[in-house]
OpenMM code with the backbone's topology and positions (N, CA, C; nanometers):
from openmm import Vec3, app, unit

residues = "MET ASP CYS VAL LEU GLN VAL ALA GLU GLU GLU ARG CYS ARG GLN VAL CYS LEU ILE THR THR ASN ASP ASN MET ASN ALA LEU ARG PHE TYR GLN LYS ARG ASN PHE VAL MET THR ASN LEU TYR VAL ASN ALA VAL GLU GLU ALA ARG LYS ILE LYS LYS GLU ILE PRO ARG ILE GLY TYR ASP ASN ILE PRO ILE LEU HIS GLU ILE GLN LEU GLU TYR ARG LEU VAL LYS".split()
positions = [
    Vec3(0.9873, 2.4076, 8.0702),
    Vec3(1.1310, 2.3991, 8.0644),
    Vec3(1.1823, 2.2992, 8.1683),
    Vec3(1.1247, 2.3038, 8.2875),
    Vec3(1.1682, 2.2103, 8.3922),
    Vec3(1.1518, 2.0660, 8.3467),
    Vec3(1.0436, 2.0396, 8.2752),
    Vec3(1.0163, 1.9047, 8.2257),
    Vec3(1.1248, 1.8601, 8.1265),
    Vec3(1.1615, 1.9485, 8.0372),
    Vec3(1.2656, 1.9176, 7.9380),
    Vec3(1.3971, 1.8865, 8.0080),
    Vec3(1.4339, 1.9693, 8.1042),
    Vec3(1.5597, 1.9483, 8.1756),
    Vec3(1.5558, 1.8192, 8.2571),
    Vec3(1.4408, 1.7884, 8.3149),
    Vec3(1.4272, 1.6654, 8.3928),
    Vec3(1.4435, 1.5421, 8.3037),
    Vec3(1.3780, 1.5427, 8.1892),
    Vec3(1.3900, 1.4300, 8.0960),
    Vec3(1.5340, 1.4173, 8.0471),
    Vec3(1.5963, 1.5281, 8.0146),
    Vec3(1.7358, 1.5253, 7.9691),
    Vec3(1.8262, 1.4657, 8.0760),
    Vec3(1.8018, 1.5023, 8.2001),
    Vec3(1.8805, 1.4484, 8.3110),
    Vec3(1.8565, 1.2981, 8.3266),
    Vec3(1.7306, 1.2569, 8.3191),
    Vec3(1.6961, 1.1145, 8.3294),
    Vec3(1.7597, 1.0338, 8.2172),
    Vec3(1.7719, 1.0935, 8.1019),
    Vec3(1.8336, 1.0270, 7.9867),
    Vec3(1.9859, 1.0387, 7.9883),
    Vec3(2.0373, 1.0972, 8.0943),
    Vec3(2.1822, 1.1144, 8.1147),
    Vec3(2.2487, 1.2002, 8.0070),
    Vec3(2.1741, 1.2975, 7.9599),
    Vec3(2.2320, 1.3943, 7.8663),
    Vec3(2.3308, 1.4815, 7.9426),
    Vec3(2.4297, 1.5297, 7.8740),
    Vec3(2.5292, 1.6163, 7.9368),
    Vec3(2.4880, 1.7624, 7.9317),
    Vec3(2.4059, 1.7958, 7.8304),
    Vec3(2.3655, 1.9348, 7.8124),
    Vec3(2.2386, 1.9411, 7.7286),
    Vec3(2.1738, 2.0546, 7.7355),
    Vec3(2.0596, 2.0852, 7.6491),
    Vec3(2.1007, 2.2065, 7.5671),
    Vec3(2.0886, 2.1953, 7.4360),
    Vec3(2.1295, 2.3031, 7.3456),
    Vec3(2.0092, 2.3536, 7.2674),
    Vec3(2.0141, 2.4807, 7.2346),
    Vec3(1.9113, 2.5383, 7.1493),
    Vec3(1.9718, 2.6532, 7.0715),
    Vec3(1.9027, 2.6904, 6.9659),
    Vec3(1.9468, 2.8022, 6.8824),
    Vec3(1.8296, 2.8964, 6.8621),
    Vec3(1.8571, 3.0247, 6.8711),
    Vec3(1.7580, 3.1275, 6.8396),
    Vec3(1.8251, 3.2319, 6.7508),
    Vec3(1.7463, 3.3231, 6.7017),
    Vec3(1.8014, 3.4272, 6.6149),
    Vec3(1.8326, 3.5537, 6.6944),
    Vec3(1.9153, 3.6363, 6.6362),
    Vec3(1.9644, 3.7569, 6.7038),
    Vec3(1.8547, 3.8562, 6.7407),
    Vec3(1.7409, 3.8508, 6.6758),
    Vec3(1.6328, 3.9456, 6.7045),
    Vec3(1.5438, 3.9020, 6.8205),
    Vec3(1.5560, 3.7779, 6.8647),
    Vec3(1.4617, 3.7214, 6.9611),
    Vec3(1.5060, 3.7475, 7.1052),
    Vec3(1.4937, 3.8732, 7.1457),
    Vec3(1.5352, 3.9138, 7.2801),
    Vec3(1.4542, 3.8439, 7.3887),
    Vec3(1.3266, 3.8172, 7.3613),
    Vec3(1.2452, 3.7471, 7.4610),
    Vec3(1.3013, 3.6084, 7.4905),
    Vec3(1.3413, 3.5363, 7.3869),
    Vec3(1.3998, 3.4035, 7.4068),
    Vec3(1.5340, 3.4141, 7.4787),
    Vec3(1.6166, 3.5090, 7.4384),
    Vec3(1.7467, 3.5258, 7.5036),
    Vec3(1.7295, 3.5570, 7.6519),
    Vec3(1.6365, 3.6433, 7.6826),
    Vec3(1.6077, 3.6781, 7.8225),
    Vec3(1.5563, 3.5549, 7.8982),
    Vec3(1.4602, 3.4846, 7.8402),
    Vec3(1.3985, 3.3676, 7.9026),
    Vec3(1.5035, 3.2626, 7.9387),
    Vec3(1.5865, 3.2258, 7.8427),
    Vec3(1.6823, 3.1179, 7.8660),
    Vec3(1.7969, 3.1599, 7.9578),
    Vec3(1.8446, 3.2814, 7.9456),
    Vec3(1.9526, 3.3249, 8.0341),
    Vec3(1.9068, 3.3315, 8.1793),
    Vec3(1.7822, 3.3688, 8.2020),
    Vec3(1.7292, 3.3704, 8.3389),
    Vec3(1.7212, 3.2294, 8.3965),
    Vec3(1.7244, 3.1294, 8.3099),
    Vec3(1.7183, 2.9898, 8.3518),
    Vec3(1.8544, 2.9220, 8.3418),
    Vec3(1.9585, 3.0028, 8.3457),
    Vec3(2.0975, 2.9559, 8.3520),
    Vec3(2.1510, 2.8922, 8.2241),
    Vec3(2.0884, 2.9205, 8.1112),
    Vec3(2.1488, 2.8838, 7.9837),
    Vec3(2.2552, 2.9885, 7.9532),
    Vec3(2.3628, 2.9464, 7.8898),
    Vec3(2.4687, 3.0405, 7.8533),
    Vec3(2.4888, 3.0389, 7.7015),
    Vec3(2.5230, 3.1553, 7.6484),
    Vec3(2.5526, 3.1650, 7.5055),
    Vec3(2.6873, 3.0988, 7.4802),
    Vec3(2.6891, 3.0063, 7.3843),
    Vec3(2.8129, 2.9341, 7.3569),
    Vec3(2.8673, 2.9577, 7.2169),
    Vec3(2.7801, 2.9939, 7.1240),
    Vec3(2.8262, 3.0177, 6.9872),
    Vec3(2.7416, 3.1244, 6.9200),
    Vec3(2.8071, 3.1993, 6.8360),
    Vec3(2.7395, 3.2955, 6.7492),
    Vec3(2.7699, 3.2529, 6.6061),
    Vec3(2.6657, 3.2254, 6.5320),
    Vec3(2.6816, 3.1862, 6.3928),
    Vec3(2.6480, 3.3074, 6.3062),
    Vec3(2.7528, 3.3799, 6.2720),
    Vec3(2.7378, 3.5048, 6.1973),
    Vec3(2.6846, 3.4749, 6.0572),
    Vec3(2.5804, 3.5486, 6.0217),
    Vec3(2.5154, 3.5384, 5.8902),
    Vec3(2.4534, 3.4018, 5.8612),
    Vec3(2.4296, 3.3208, 5.9638),
    Vec3(2.3694, 3.1886, 5.9431),
    Vec3(2.2300, 3.1987, 5.8822),
    Vec3(2.1545, 3.2990, 5.9224),
    Vec3(2.0189, 3.3130, 5.8684),
    Vec3(2.0252, 3.3569, 5.7225),
    Vec3(2.1221, 3.4370, 5.6893),
    Vec3(2.1408, 3.4756, 5.5492),
    Vec3(2.1646, 3.3505, 5.4641),
    Vec3(2.2436, 3.2577, 5.5150),
    Vec3(2.2698, 3.1325, 5.4432),
    Vec3(2.1434, 3.0479, 5.4344),
    Vec3(2.0696, 3.0391, 5.5445),
    Vec3(1.9453, 2.9609, 5.5457),
    Vec3(1.8435, 3.0193, 5.4491),
    Vec3(1.8430, 3.1490, 5.4367),
    Vec3(1.7481, 3.2178, 5.3492),
    Vec3(1.7709, 3.1811, 5.2016),
    Vec3(1.8921, 3.1400, 5.1675),
    Vec3(1.9193, 3.0965, 5.0297),
    Vec3(1.8396, 2.9703, 4.9967),
    Vec3(1.8143, 2.8887, 5.0992),
    Vec3(1.7393, 2.7645, 5.0816),
    Vec3(1.5903, 2.7871, 5.1065),
    Vec3(1.5611, 2.8630, 5.2109),
    Vec3(1.4220, 2.8871, 5.2517),
    Vec3(1.3935, 3.0365, 5.2393),
    Vec3(1.3536, 3.0775, 5.1231),
    Vec3(1.3375, 3.2199, 5.0906),
    Vec3(1.2322, 3.2916, 5.1747),
    Vec3(1.1385, 3.2177, 5.2332),
    Vec3(1.0308, 3.2811, 5.3100),
    Vec3(1.0726, 3.3269, 5.4492),
    Vec3(1.1961, 3.3001, 5.4910),
    Vec3(1.2434, 3.3509, 5.6202),
    Vec3(1.2437, 3.5034, 5.6128),
    Vec3(1.1745, 3.5685, 5.7062),
    Vec3(1.1668, 3.7151, 5.6998),
    Vec3(1.3029, 3.7821, 5.7192),
    Vec3(1.3153, 3.8995, 5.6662),
    Vec3(1.4397, 3.9766, 5.6815),
    Vec3(1.4393, 4.0605, 5.8081),
    Vec3(1.3226, 4.0997, 5.8528),
    Vec3(1.3101, 4.1837, 5.9718),
    Vec3(1.2315, 4.1066, 6.0770),
    Vec3(1.2822, 4.1103, 6.2008),
    Vec3(1.2186, 4.0361, 6.3084),
    Vec3(1.1602, 4.1264, 6.4146),
    Vec3(1.1634, 4.0756, 6.5367),
    Vec3(1.1097, 4.1494, 6.6506),
    Vec3(1.1744, 4.2873, 6.6620),
    Vec3(1.0937, 4.3857, 6.6979),
    Vec3(1.1405, 4.5231, 6.7198),
    Vec3(1.2145, 4.5805, 6.5994),
    Vec3(1.1778, 4.5346, 6.4801),
    Vec3(1.2399, 4.5821, 6.3552),
    Vec3(1.3895, 4.5547, 6.3476),
    Vec3(1.4342, 4.4504, 6.4147),
    Vec3(1.5756, 4.4115, 6.4106),
    Vec3(1.5962, 4.3179, 6.2914),
    Vec3(1.6962, 4.3449, 6.2066),
    Vec3(1.7255, 4.2537, 6.0961),
    Vec3(1.7641, 4.1151, 6.1494),
    Vec3(1.7063, 4.0119, 6.0909),
    Vec3(1.7377, 3.8742, 6.1302),
    Vec3(1.8563, 3.8288, 6.0461),
    Vec3(1.9713, 3.8126, 6.1103),
    Vec3(2.0948, 3.7792, 6.0389),
    Vec3(2.1677, 3.6585, 6.0968),
    Vec3(2.1718, 3.6496, 6.2286),
    Vec3(2.2605, 3.5547, 6.2955),
    Vec3(2.1827, 3.4568, 6.3824),
    Vec3(2.2474, 3.3456, 6.4136),
    Vec3(2.1927, 3.2495, 6.5089),
    Vec3(2.2816, 3.2481, 6.6324),
    Vec3(2.2180, 3.2325, 6.7475),
    Vec3(2.2894, 3.2274, 6.8751),
    Vec3(2.2571, 3.0936, 6.9403),
    Vec3(2.3604, 3.0204, 6.9756),
    Vec3(2.3423, 2.8923, 7.0437),
    Vec3(2.3550, 2.9129, 7.1937),
    Vec3(2.2632, 2.8525, 7.2676),
    Vec3(2.2669, 2.8559, 7.4135),
    Vec3(2.2701, 2.7125, 7.4648),
    Vec3(2.3354, 2.6930, 7.5797),
    Vec3(2.3451, 2.5595, 7.6387),
    Vec3(2.3195, 2.5646, 7.7877),
    Vec3(2.2614, 2.4574, 7.8352),
    Vec3(2.2430, 2.4358, 7.9785),
    Vec3(2.3185, 2.3087, 8.0118),
    Vec3(2.4179, 2.3186, 8.0967),
    Vec3(2.4996, 2.2029, 8.1332),
    Vec3(2.4326, 2.1245, 8.2449),
    Vec3(2.4145, 1.9959, 8.2220),
    Vec3(2.3563, 1.9083, 8.3227),
    Vec3(2.4644, 1.8403, 8.4054),
    Vec3(2.5795, 1.8150, 8.3441),
    Vec3(2.6920, 1.7516, 8.4131),
    Vec3(2.7833, 1.8611, 8.4629),
    Vec3(2.8161, 1.8552, 8.5899),
    Vec3(2.8998, 1.9611, 8.6467),
    Vec3(3.0423, 1.9165, 8.6610),
] * unit.nanometer
topology = app.Topology()
chain = topology.addChain("A")
for resn in residues:
    res = topology.addResidue(resn, chain)
    for name in ("N", "CA", "C"):
        topology.addAtom(name, app.Element.getBySymbol(name[0]), res)
């Protein structure tokens, strides 16, 4: 992660963004501990994606239904 942030800074990016699904508590924990903040919740985004890519599972980690996407950002410019 440090490498990604360093390259982004060198490239003068303003932020680093990523998206994970609502069931991925490990990712949410990992990124929040590294000062990423949740910026958007895309309600039912996975349901929409599943219309195109039917193989996306319905149940994820810890038997949580996979329904939504959560965007997290790390601001490089203060």
